[in-house]
C-alpha positions in Angstrom: 3.3 -37.9 7.5 6.6 -38.9 8.2 6.7 -41.2 4.9 5.3 -38.2 2.8 7.8 -35.8 4.1 10.8 -38.4 3.4 8.8 -39.0 -0.3 9.0 -35.3 -0.7 12.9 -35.0 0.0 13.6 -38.0 -1.8 12.1 -36.4 -4.8 13.8 -33.1 -4.1 16.8 -34.6 -4.1 16.3 -35.9 -7.3 15.2 -33.0 -8.9 18.6 -30.9 -7.5 20.4 -33.8 -9.3 18.5 -32.9 -12.5 18.8 -29.0 -12.3 22.6 -29.3 -11.1 22.8 -25.9 -10.2 21.3 -23.5 -12.6 21.8 -25.6 -15.6 18.4 -27.1 -16.5 18.6 -29.6 -19.3 16.8 -28.9 -22.9 14.1 -31.4 -22.8 13.1 -29.4 -19.6 12.9 -26.1 -21.8 8.5 -26.6 -21.4 7.6 -26.1 -18.2 5.8 -29.1 -16.3 2.2 -28.1 -15.2 1.8 -28.6 -11.8 -1.5 -30.7 -11.8 1.3 -33.7 -13.1 3.0 -33.3 -10.3 2.4 -36.7 -7.8 3.1 -34.7 -4.8 0.7 -32.0 -5.5 -2.4 -33.4 -4.2 -5.1 -32.2 -1.7 -4.1 -34.6 1.1 -0.8 -33.5 1.0 -1.7 -29.5 0.8 -3.8 -30.1 4.1 -1.0 -31.4 5.8 1.8 -28.7 4.7 -0.9 -26.0 6.2 -1.2 -27.9 9.0 2.5 -28.1 9.5 2.9 -24.7 9.1 0.4 -23.9 12.0 2.1 -26.5 14.0 5.4 -24.8 13.6 4.4 -21.6 15.0 4.5 -22.7 18.4 8.6 -22.4 18.1 9.6 -19.3 19.0 9.7 -16.0 16.7 8.3 -12.7 16.7 4.5 -12.5 17.7 3.8 -10.7 14.5 5.4 -13.1 12.4 3.8 -16.0 13.8 0.4 -14.5 13.6 1.1 -13.6 9.7 1.5 -17.4 9.3 -1.6 -18.3 10.9 -3.6 -16.1 9.5 -2.4 -17.3 5.9 -2.7 -20.9 7.3 -6.4 -20.2 8.7 -7.8 -18.4 5.5 -6.5 -21.7 3.2 -8.1 -24.3 5.8 -11.7 -22.5 6.2 -13.3 -24.3 3.1 -12.1 -27.9 4.7 -11.7 -27.4 8.0 -13.9 -24.5 9.6 -13.5 -25.6 12.9 -9.6 -25.7 13.0 -9.3 -22.6 10.6 -11.7 -20.7 13.3 -9.4 -21.9 16.0 -6.5 -20.6 14.3 -7.7 -17.2 13.3 -8.6 -16.9 17.3 -5.0 -17.9 18.0 -3.6 -15.5 15.7 -5.8 -12.6 17.2 -4.5 -13.4 20.6 -0.9 -12.9 19.4 -1.9 -9.9 17.8 -3.4 -8.6 20.8 -0.2 -9.7 23.0 1.8 -7.6 20.4 -0.2 -4.7 20.8 0.4 -4.8 24.7 4.3 -5.5 23.7 3.9 -2.0 22.3 2.2 -0.3 24.9 5.0 -1.2 27.4 7.4 0.2 24.8 7.2 3.8 25.9 8.8 6.2 23.7 9.3 3.6 21.4 5.4 3.0 21.1 5.1 5.5 18.6 7.8 4.3 16.6 6.4 0.7 16.6 2.9 1.8 15.7 4.2 3.7 12.7 6.6 1.1 11.0 4.2 -1.7 11.8 0.6 -2.6 11.6 -2.0 -3.0 14.1 -2.4 -7.1 13.6 -5.5 -7.2 15.3 -6.7 -5.4 12.3 -4.7 -7.5 9.7 -6.5 -11.0 11.5 -10.0 -9.2 11.0 -9.4 -8.1 7.6 -8.8 -12.1 7.1 -12.0 -13.1 8.8 -13.9 -10.5 7.4 -14.1 -12.5 4.0 -15.3 -15.7 5.9 -17.5 -14.3 8.7 -18.8 -10.7 9.0 -20.4 -11.3 12.1 -17.4 -12.2 13.9 -15.6 -9.2 12.1 -18.0 -6.8 13.5 -17.4 -8.3 17.2 -13.7 -8.2 17.2 -13.9 -4.5 15.7 -16.3 -3.3 18.5 -13.6 -5.5 20.9 -10.8 -3.4 19.7 -12.7 -0.1 20.1 -14.3 -0.4 23.4 -11.5 0.4 25.7 -11.3 3.8 24.1 -14.9 4.2 24.9 -13.9 3.6 28.9 -10.8 6.0 28.7 -11.5 8.3 31.6 -8.2 10.6 30.6 -8.1 12.9 27.3 -7.8 10.7 24.3 -4.3 10.6 22.8 -4.6 12.4 19.1 -1.8 10.2 17.7 -3.4 6.8 18.7 -6.7 8.1 17.5 -5.4 8.9 14.0 -3.9 5.4 13.8 -7.3 3.9 15.0 -9.1 6.1 12.0 -6.4 4.8 9.5 -6.9 1.4 10.5 -11.0 1.4 10.5 -10.7 3.1 6.8 -8.0 0.7 5.5 -9.8 -2.2 7.0 -13.2 -0.6 5.2 -11.6 -0.3 1.8 -10.6 -3.5 1.7 -13.8 -5.1 2.7 -15.2 -3.4 -0.1 -15.0 -6.3 -2.7 -16.5 -8.7 -0.2 -19.1 -7.1 2.2 -19.9 -3.4 1.2 -22.7 -2.9 4.0 -19.8 -3.9 6.3 -17.4 -1.8 4.9 -20.1 1.1 5.2 -20.1 0.3 8.7 -16.5 0.9 9.3 -16.7 3.9 7.8 -19.4 5.4 9.8 -17.2 4.7 13.2 -14.3 6.2 11.8 -16.2 9.4 12.0 -15.8 9.6 15.6 -12.0 9.7 15.1 -9.6 12.2 13.3 -9.9 12.5 9.3 -6.8 11.5 7.5 -6.1 10.8 3.8 -7.1 7.3 4.3 -11.0 8.9 4.2 -10.5 10.3 0.5 -8.6 7.1 -0.5 -11.8 5.0 1.0 -13.8 7.0 -1.2 -12.2 7.2 -4.4 -12.3 3.2 -3.8 -15.9 3.0 -3.0 -16.8 5.4 -6.2 -15.4 2.8 -8.4 -17.9 0.1 -7.3 -21.0 2.7 -6.1 -20.5 6.4 -6.7 -23.6 7.5 -5.6 -23.0 5.7 -2.3 -19.3 7.7 -2.3 -21.1 10.7 -2.5 -23.6 10.3 0.1 -20.8 9.3 2.6 -18.9 12.2 1.6 -21.7 14.2 2.3 -21.7 12.7 5.7 -18.4 13.0 6.4 -18.4 16.7 5.5 -21.3 17.7 8.1 -18.9 15.7 10.3 -15.7 17.5 10.1 -17.0 20.9 9.0 -16.4 22.3 12.3 -13.3 20.4 13.4 -10.1 21.8 13.4 -8.5 23.0 10.1 -6.2 20.0 10.4 -9.0 17.5 10.1 -11.1 19.6 8.2 -8.9 20.3 5.1 -8.7 16.5 4.3 -12.3 16.8 2.7 -10.8 19.2 0.0 -9.8 16.4 -2.6 -12.8 14.2 -3.3 -15.6 16.6 -4.5 -13.0 18.0 -7.6 -11.2 14.1 -8.2 -7.7 16.3 -7.2 -5.0 13.7 -7.0 -2.9 15.8 -4.4 -3.5 18.2 -1.3 -0.5 20.1 0.0 -2.2 22.1 3.0 -3.0 19.4 4.9 -0.8 17.8 8.0 0.2 14.9 5.8 0.9 15.8 2.7 -0.4 13.5 0.0 1.3 13.9 -3.5 -0.9 11.5 -5.4 -4.0 9.9 -4.9 -4.9 6.9 -7.0 -7.9 8.1 -8.9 -10.2 5.2 -10.6 -10.4 6.1 -14.1 -14.1 5.8 -14.0 -14.2 8.4 -11.4 -14.5 12.1 -12.1 -15.6 15.1 -10.6 -19.3 15.6 -11.4 -21.2 16.3 -8.3 -21.7 19.8 -8.1 -23.6 19.8 -5.2 -20.9 18.4 -3.0 -18.6 20.9 -4.6 -20.8 23.5 -3.9 -21.1 22.4 -0.1 -17.3 22.4 0.3 -16.8 25.8 -1.0 -19.7 27.1 1.0 -18.2 25.3 4.3 -14.4 26.7 3.6 -16.1 30.2 3.2 -17.9 30.1 6.5 -15.0 28.8 8.0 -12.6 31.5 6.5 -15.2 34.1 7.9 -15.0 32.7 11.5 -11.0 32.9 11.2 -11.4 36.2 9.9 -12.8 37.2 13.4 -10.9 34.8 15.7 -7.6 32.9 14.8 -7.3 29.6 16.9 -3.3 29.6 17.1 -3.3 26.1 18.6 -4.5 24.9 15.4 -1.4 25.0 13.3 0.6 22.4 11.5 3.7 22.3 9.4 3.9 23.1 5.5 6.0 21.1 3.0 8.9 23.3 4.0 8.6 22.2 7.3 7.7 25.8 8.5 4.7 25.8 11.3 1.8 27.9 10.5 -1.7 28.5 11.7 -4.7 27.0 10.3 -6.0 30.4 8.6 -2.9 30.2 6.2 -3.7 26.5 5.2 -7.5 27.3 4.9 -6.5 30.6 2.7 -4.1 28.3 0.3 -7.4 26.1 0.0 -9.2 28.8 -1.3 -6.7 30.1 -3.4 -6.7 27.1 -5.1 -10.4 26.7 -5.3 -11.0 30.3 -7.0 -10.5 29.3 -10.4 -12.7 26.6 -10.3 -15.2 28.8 -8.2 -14.8 31.8 -10.8 -15.7 29.0 -13.7 -18.6 26.9 -12.1 -20.2 28.9 -9.1 -19.4 32.6 -9.9 -22.4 33.8 -7.2 -19.5 32.5 -4.4 -17.0 34.4 -6.0 -17.5 37.6 -4.4 -17.8 36.5 -0.8 -14.6 34.2 -1.6 -12.8 37.4 -2.9 -14.1 39.3 -0.1 -13.0 36.9 2.8 -9.7 36.3 1.2 -8.6 39.8 0.7 -9.5 40.3 4.4 -7.3 37.4 5.9 -4.4 38.5 3.1 -4.2 42.2 4.3 -3.6 40.8 7.8 -0.2 39.3 6.8 3.1 40.2 6.0 3.9 41.1 2.7 6.4 38.2 2.2 3.6 35.8 2.8 1.3 37.6 0.8 3.8 37.5 -2.3 4.0 33.5 -1.5 0.1 33.0 -1.3 -0.6 34.9 -4.3 1.7 33.4 -6.6 1.8 29.5 -5.7 3.7 28.5 -8.3 6.7 29.8 -6.7 6.2 26.9 -3.8 7.2 24.5 -6.2 9.6 26.2 -8.4 13.0 24.4 -7.5 15.5 26.7 -10.0 17.6 27.6 -7.2 18.9 24.9 -5.9 20.6 22.2 -8.6 20.6 19.1 -5.7 16.7 19.9 -4.9 16.0 20.0 -8.8 18.0 16.7 -9.7 15.9 15.0 -7.1 12.7 16.0 -8.6 13.6 15.8 -11.8 14.2 12.3 -11.2 10.9 11.8 -9.7 9.2 13.5 -12.5 10.7 11.3 -15.1 9.6 8.3 -13.0 6.1 9.5 -13.1 6.0 10.3 -16.4 7.3 6.5 -17.5 4.9 4.9 -15.1 2.3 6.7 -16.8 3.5 6.1 -20.3 3.3 2.5 -19.4 -0.3 2.4 -18.0 -1.2 4.1 -21.2 1.2 1.4 -23.6 3.3 4.1 -24.9 6.5 1.6 -24.4 8.6 3.7 -26.8 8.0 6.8 -25.0 8.6 4.9 -21.4 11.7 3.9 -22.2 13.1 7.0 -23.6 12.2 8.4 -20.2 13.4 5.6 -18.0 17.2 6.2 -19.6 16.7 9.5 -17.8 16.1 8.0 -14.1 18.9 7.6 -12.2 18.1 5.5 -9.7 19.0 1.8 -10.7 16.0 0.4 -8.3 14.0 2.7 -10.3 15.2 2.3 -13.5 15.1 -1.7 -12.8 11.7 -1.6 -11.8 10.7 0.3 -15.0 12.4 -2.0 -17.4 10.8 -4.9 -16.0 7.4 -3.4 -16.2 8.0 -2.3 -19.9 9.2 -5.9 -20.7 5.7 -6.9 -19.2 3.6 -5.4 -22.1 6.4 -5.9 -24.8 5.9 -9.6 -23.9 2.9 -9.9 -26.0 4.2 -9.0 -29.0 8.2 -8.3 -29.1 9.6 -11.3 -26.6 13.3 -10.8 -27.7 13.3 -6.8 -26.3 11.6 -7.6 -23.6 14.0 -10.2 -23.1 16.8 -7.6 -23.2 14.9 -5.1 -21.0 14.5 -8.0 -18.7 18.3 -8.5 -18.3 19.1 -4.6 -18.3 16.2 -4.7 -15.1 18.3 -7.8 -13.2 21.7 -6.2 -14.0 20.5 -2.9 -12.3 19.1 -4.8 -9.7 21.8 -6.6 -8.7 24.1 -3.8 -9.0 22.3 -1.7 -6.5 23.0 -4.6 -3.9 21.2 -7.0 -1.6 17.3 -5.1 -1.0 14.0 -6.1 -0.8 13.6 -3.8 -4.1 16.5 -6.1 -5.6 14.2 -9.4 -4.4 11.4 -8.0 -5.9 12.7 -7.3 -9.1 14.4 -10.7 -9.3 11.1 -12.4 -8.4 9.1 -10.9 -10.7 11.7 -11.2 -13.5 11.6 -15.0 -12.9 7.8 -14.8 -13.4 7.6 -13.0 -16.6 11.1 -15.4 -18.0 8.9 -18.3 -17.2 6.5 -17.2 -20.5 9.6 -17.0 -22.5 12.6 -18.9 -21.1 11.8 -21.5 -18.4 15.4 -22.2 -17.6 16.4 -18.8 -17.2 13.1 -18.3 -14.8 14.6 -21.0 -12.5 17.9 -19.5 -12.5 16.5 -16.0 -11.5 14.2 -17.7 -9.0 17.6 -19.4 -7.3 19.0 -16.0 -7.3 15.9 -14.2 -5.8 16.3 -16.8 -2.7 19.6 -16.3 -2.5 19.0 -12.4 -2.2 16.4 -12.8 0.1 18.6 -15.4 2.3 21.3 -12.3 2.5 18.7 -9.9 4.1 18.4 -10.0 7.9 14.7 -10.5 8.7 13.4 -9.9 5.3 10.0 -8.2 5.3 7.9 -7.5 1.7 5.4 -5.4 3.3 7.1 -3.1 5.6 7.8 -0.3 2.9 4.7 -0.4 1.3 6.5 -1.0 -2.1 7.5 2.3 -1.8 11.0 3.7 -2.1 11.2 6.8 -0.2 14.1 9.4 -1.0 14.7 12.4 0.9 15.6 15.4 -0.7 16.9 18.8 1.1 16.9 22.2 -0.7 15.4 25.7 -1.0 13.0 27.0 -3.6 13.6 30.1 -5.9 14.4 33.2 -3.6 15.2 30.8 -0.6 11.5 31.1 0.5 11.1 27.8 1.2 13.3 25.5 2.4 13.6 22.0 4.0 13.1 18.5 3.6 10.9 16.5 0.7 10.1 12.9 0.7 10.0 12.0 -3.0 8.0 8.4 -2.9 8.5 6.1 -5.9 5.6 3.1 -5.7 7.2 0.1 -7.1 5.1 -3.0 -6.6 6.3 -6.4 -7.4 6.1 -9.7 -6.4 7.0 -11.0 -2.7 8.4 -14.7 -2.2 4.4 -15.8 -1.4 3.0 -14.6 -4.7 6.2 -15.3 -6.8 6.1 -19.0 -5.8 2.5 -19.3 -6.4 3.0 -18.6 -9.7 6.1 -20.7 -10.1 3.9 -23.8 -8.6 1.4 -23.3 -11.3 4.2 -24.1 -13.6 6.5 -26.3 -12.1 5.2 -27.4 -8.9 8.5 -29.7 -8.0 10.9 -27.1 -8.7 8.8 -24.4 -6.6 8.8 -27.0 -3.8 12.4 -27.4 -4.1 13.5 -23.5 -4.3 11.0 -22.7 -1.4 13.1 -25.2 1.0 16.2 -23.2 -0.1 14.7 -19.9 2.0 16.6 -19.5 5.4 13.9 -17.3 7.0 11.2 -19.1 8.8 8.7 -16.6 8.0 9.1 -16.3 4.1 9.8 -20.2 4.0 6.2 -20.5 5.8 4.5 -18.2 3.4 6.0 -20.1 0.2 4.6 -23.2 1.4 1.4 -22.0 2.2 1.6 -20.5 -1.5 2.1 -24.1 -3.0 -0.5 -25.8 -0.5 -2.8 -23.0 -2.3 -2.0 -24.0 -5.9 -2.5 -27.5 -5.2 -5.8 -27.1 -3.6 -7.3 -24.8 -6.4 -6.6 -27.7 -8.7 -9.7 -29.8 -6.7 -12.9 -28.1 -5.8 -13.3 -27.5 -2.7 -15.6 -29.1 0.2 -18.5 -27.1 0.6 -17.9 -24.6 3.6 -20.1 -25.6 6.7 -22.7 -23.2 7.5 -22.0 -20.5 10.1 
């Protein structure tokens, strides 16, 4: 093992001399295929994995150690299932310890749980690809304490449990749909959340009749729950991209292209349930069932339900005329009980999004709209239109991301223009300063440049490593690849004022994926650059990605039977 490491080190020193900073000789313009490297063998790859497992014994944050163990165990499973299983078990033990630390954090516990995932579920998601029985066992183990609880259940922790169960179920759809459905069913014991709709949309891609069936099951469970839970059931039957009258405002669900509103039966069931709830509210309002609207004002559940009915009214008028009279009747009865101000707002919902009265808020929303239209144009391969819209986006990070994605589309037929846009993206990212978004842009640009200019690709990978090394404890997962801008202002007439979070989803490569892609082209360069990462977690993940590439070049050993 020591001899091998020395060989690797010597080879890297020689390679460093050949690169000489960022200048690569002309004869290296064509990338060397990874399989040609004498260092990229199965034996070396397995040694690299086991070395990273051993390095987790040294001090670091529990969740960072668990992250490396999870990745290493997943790679090792086809070759040494016993060692991999023990590594997964060690990761799970660290995750349990992390949750116990969070519990002891007192008031900070809520903040910690909002900022970081429950790593027990992260471990389970990795195990789910390998062992469904163990997955179910660990999931039941997590939920078991809740069932023994003698004190009232905590709404916040129950909501997090629901979100995590559904996220786990969503990720398991590709490997074990039966276990995914079981997890969905368990989640119905907990409060509804936006993740319920996200799961159903994802399942509909695979099996829309089953998704419809599970929706009907969820509707039956939540039909009499508090309005704050029930209204999350609005979106799915009508394929809505957003819901704004729920406690967590979802501005844009990602709806698969093949999922459309076509189950009239589910639509009718939802409308009928909403009418029944409205008739109950007409008799008695539950003032405790209240939550904030997009303006930050706390409103009773009755008003949120009424907003849902008003949004549904055109659809009911078109598709379910027999339900229109009862809808109008209950709508009017609730409306007349409200002040004139609220009647005006509810009957003219367009005022809620009109921002002509506030220049600051208008500027923020305009930027978001240009960004959203540009990303849509890129998806539709309307690259000229996307470039025009990108020029109207003020944020450097957003513009860098858009230029990178437009360049990706242009590479197929206009490498010269693609290169210009990639250079624009790199310059904009660097002007934005040192950040995770800058690092993502540099890593993604490096990967795209590998197709047209290997020397420039290596240079940008080095720049990305330098950027990452200047970030304190870099975390490429915490932000969910989303830049959040907080906008403050009032709508027209001052009817709504408050704070609005505008989310810019900007996915890009992290070090693990970037080094995996570079290793497929030039393993030795990837090995050299990964060693330059100073953050232990990022260096370990990059190293494991190199091992993955080497293992992929040979057929894995047959997995032992469970």
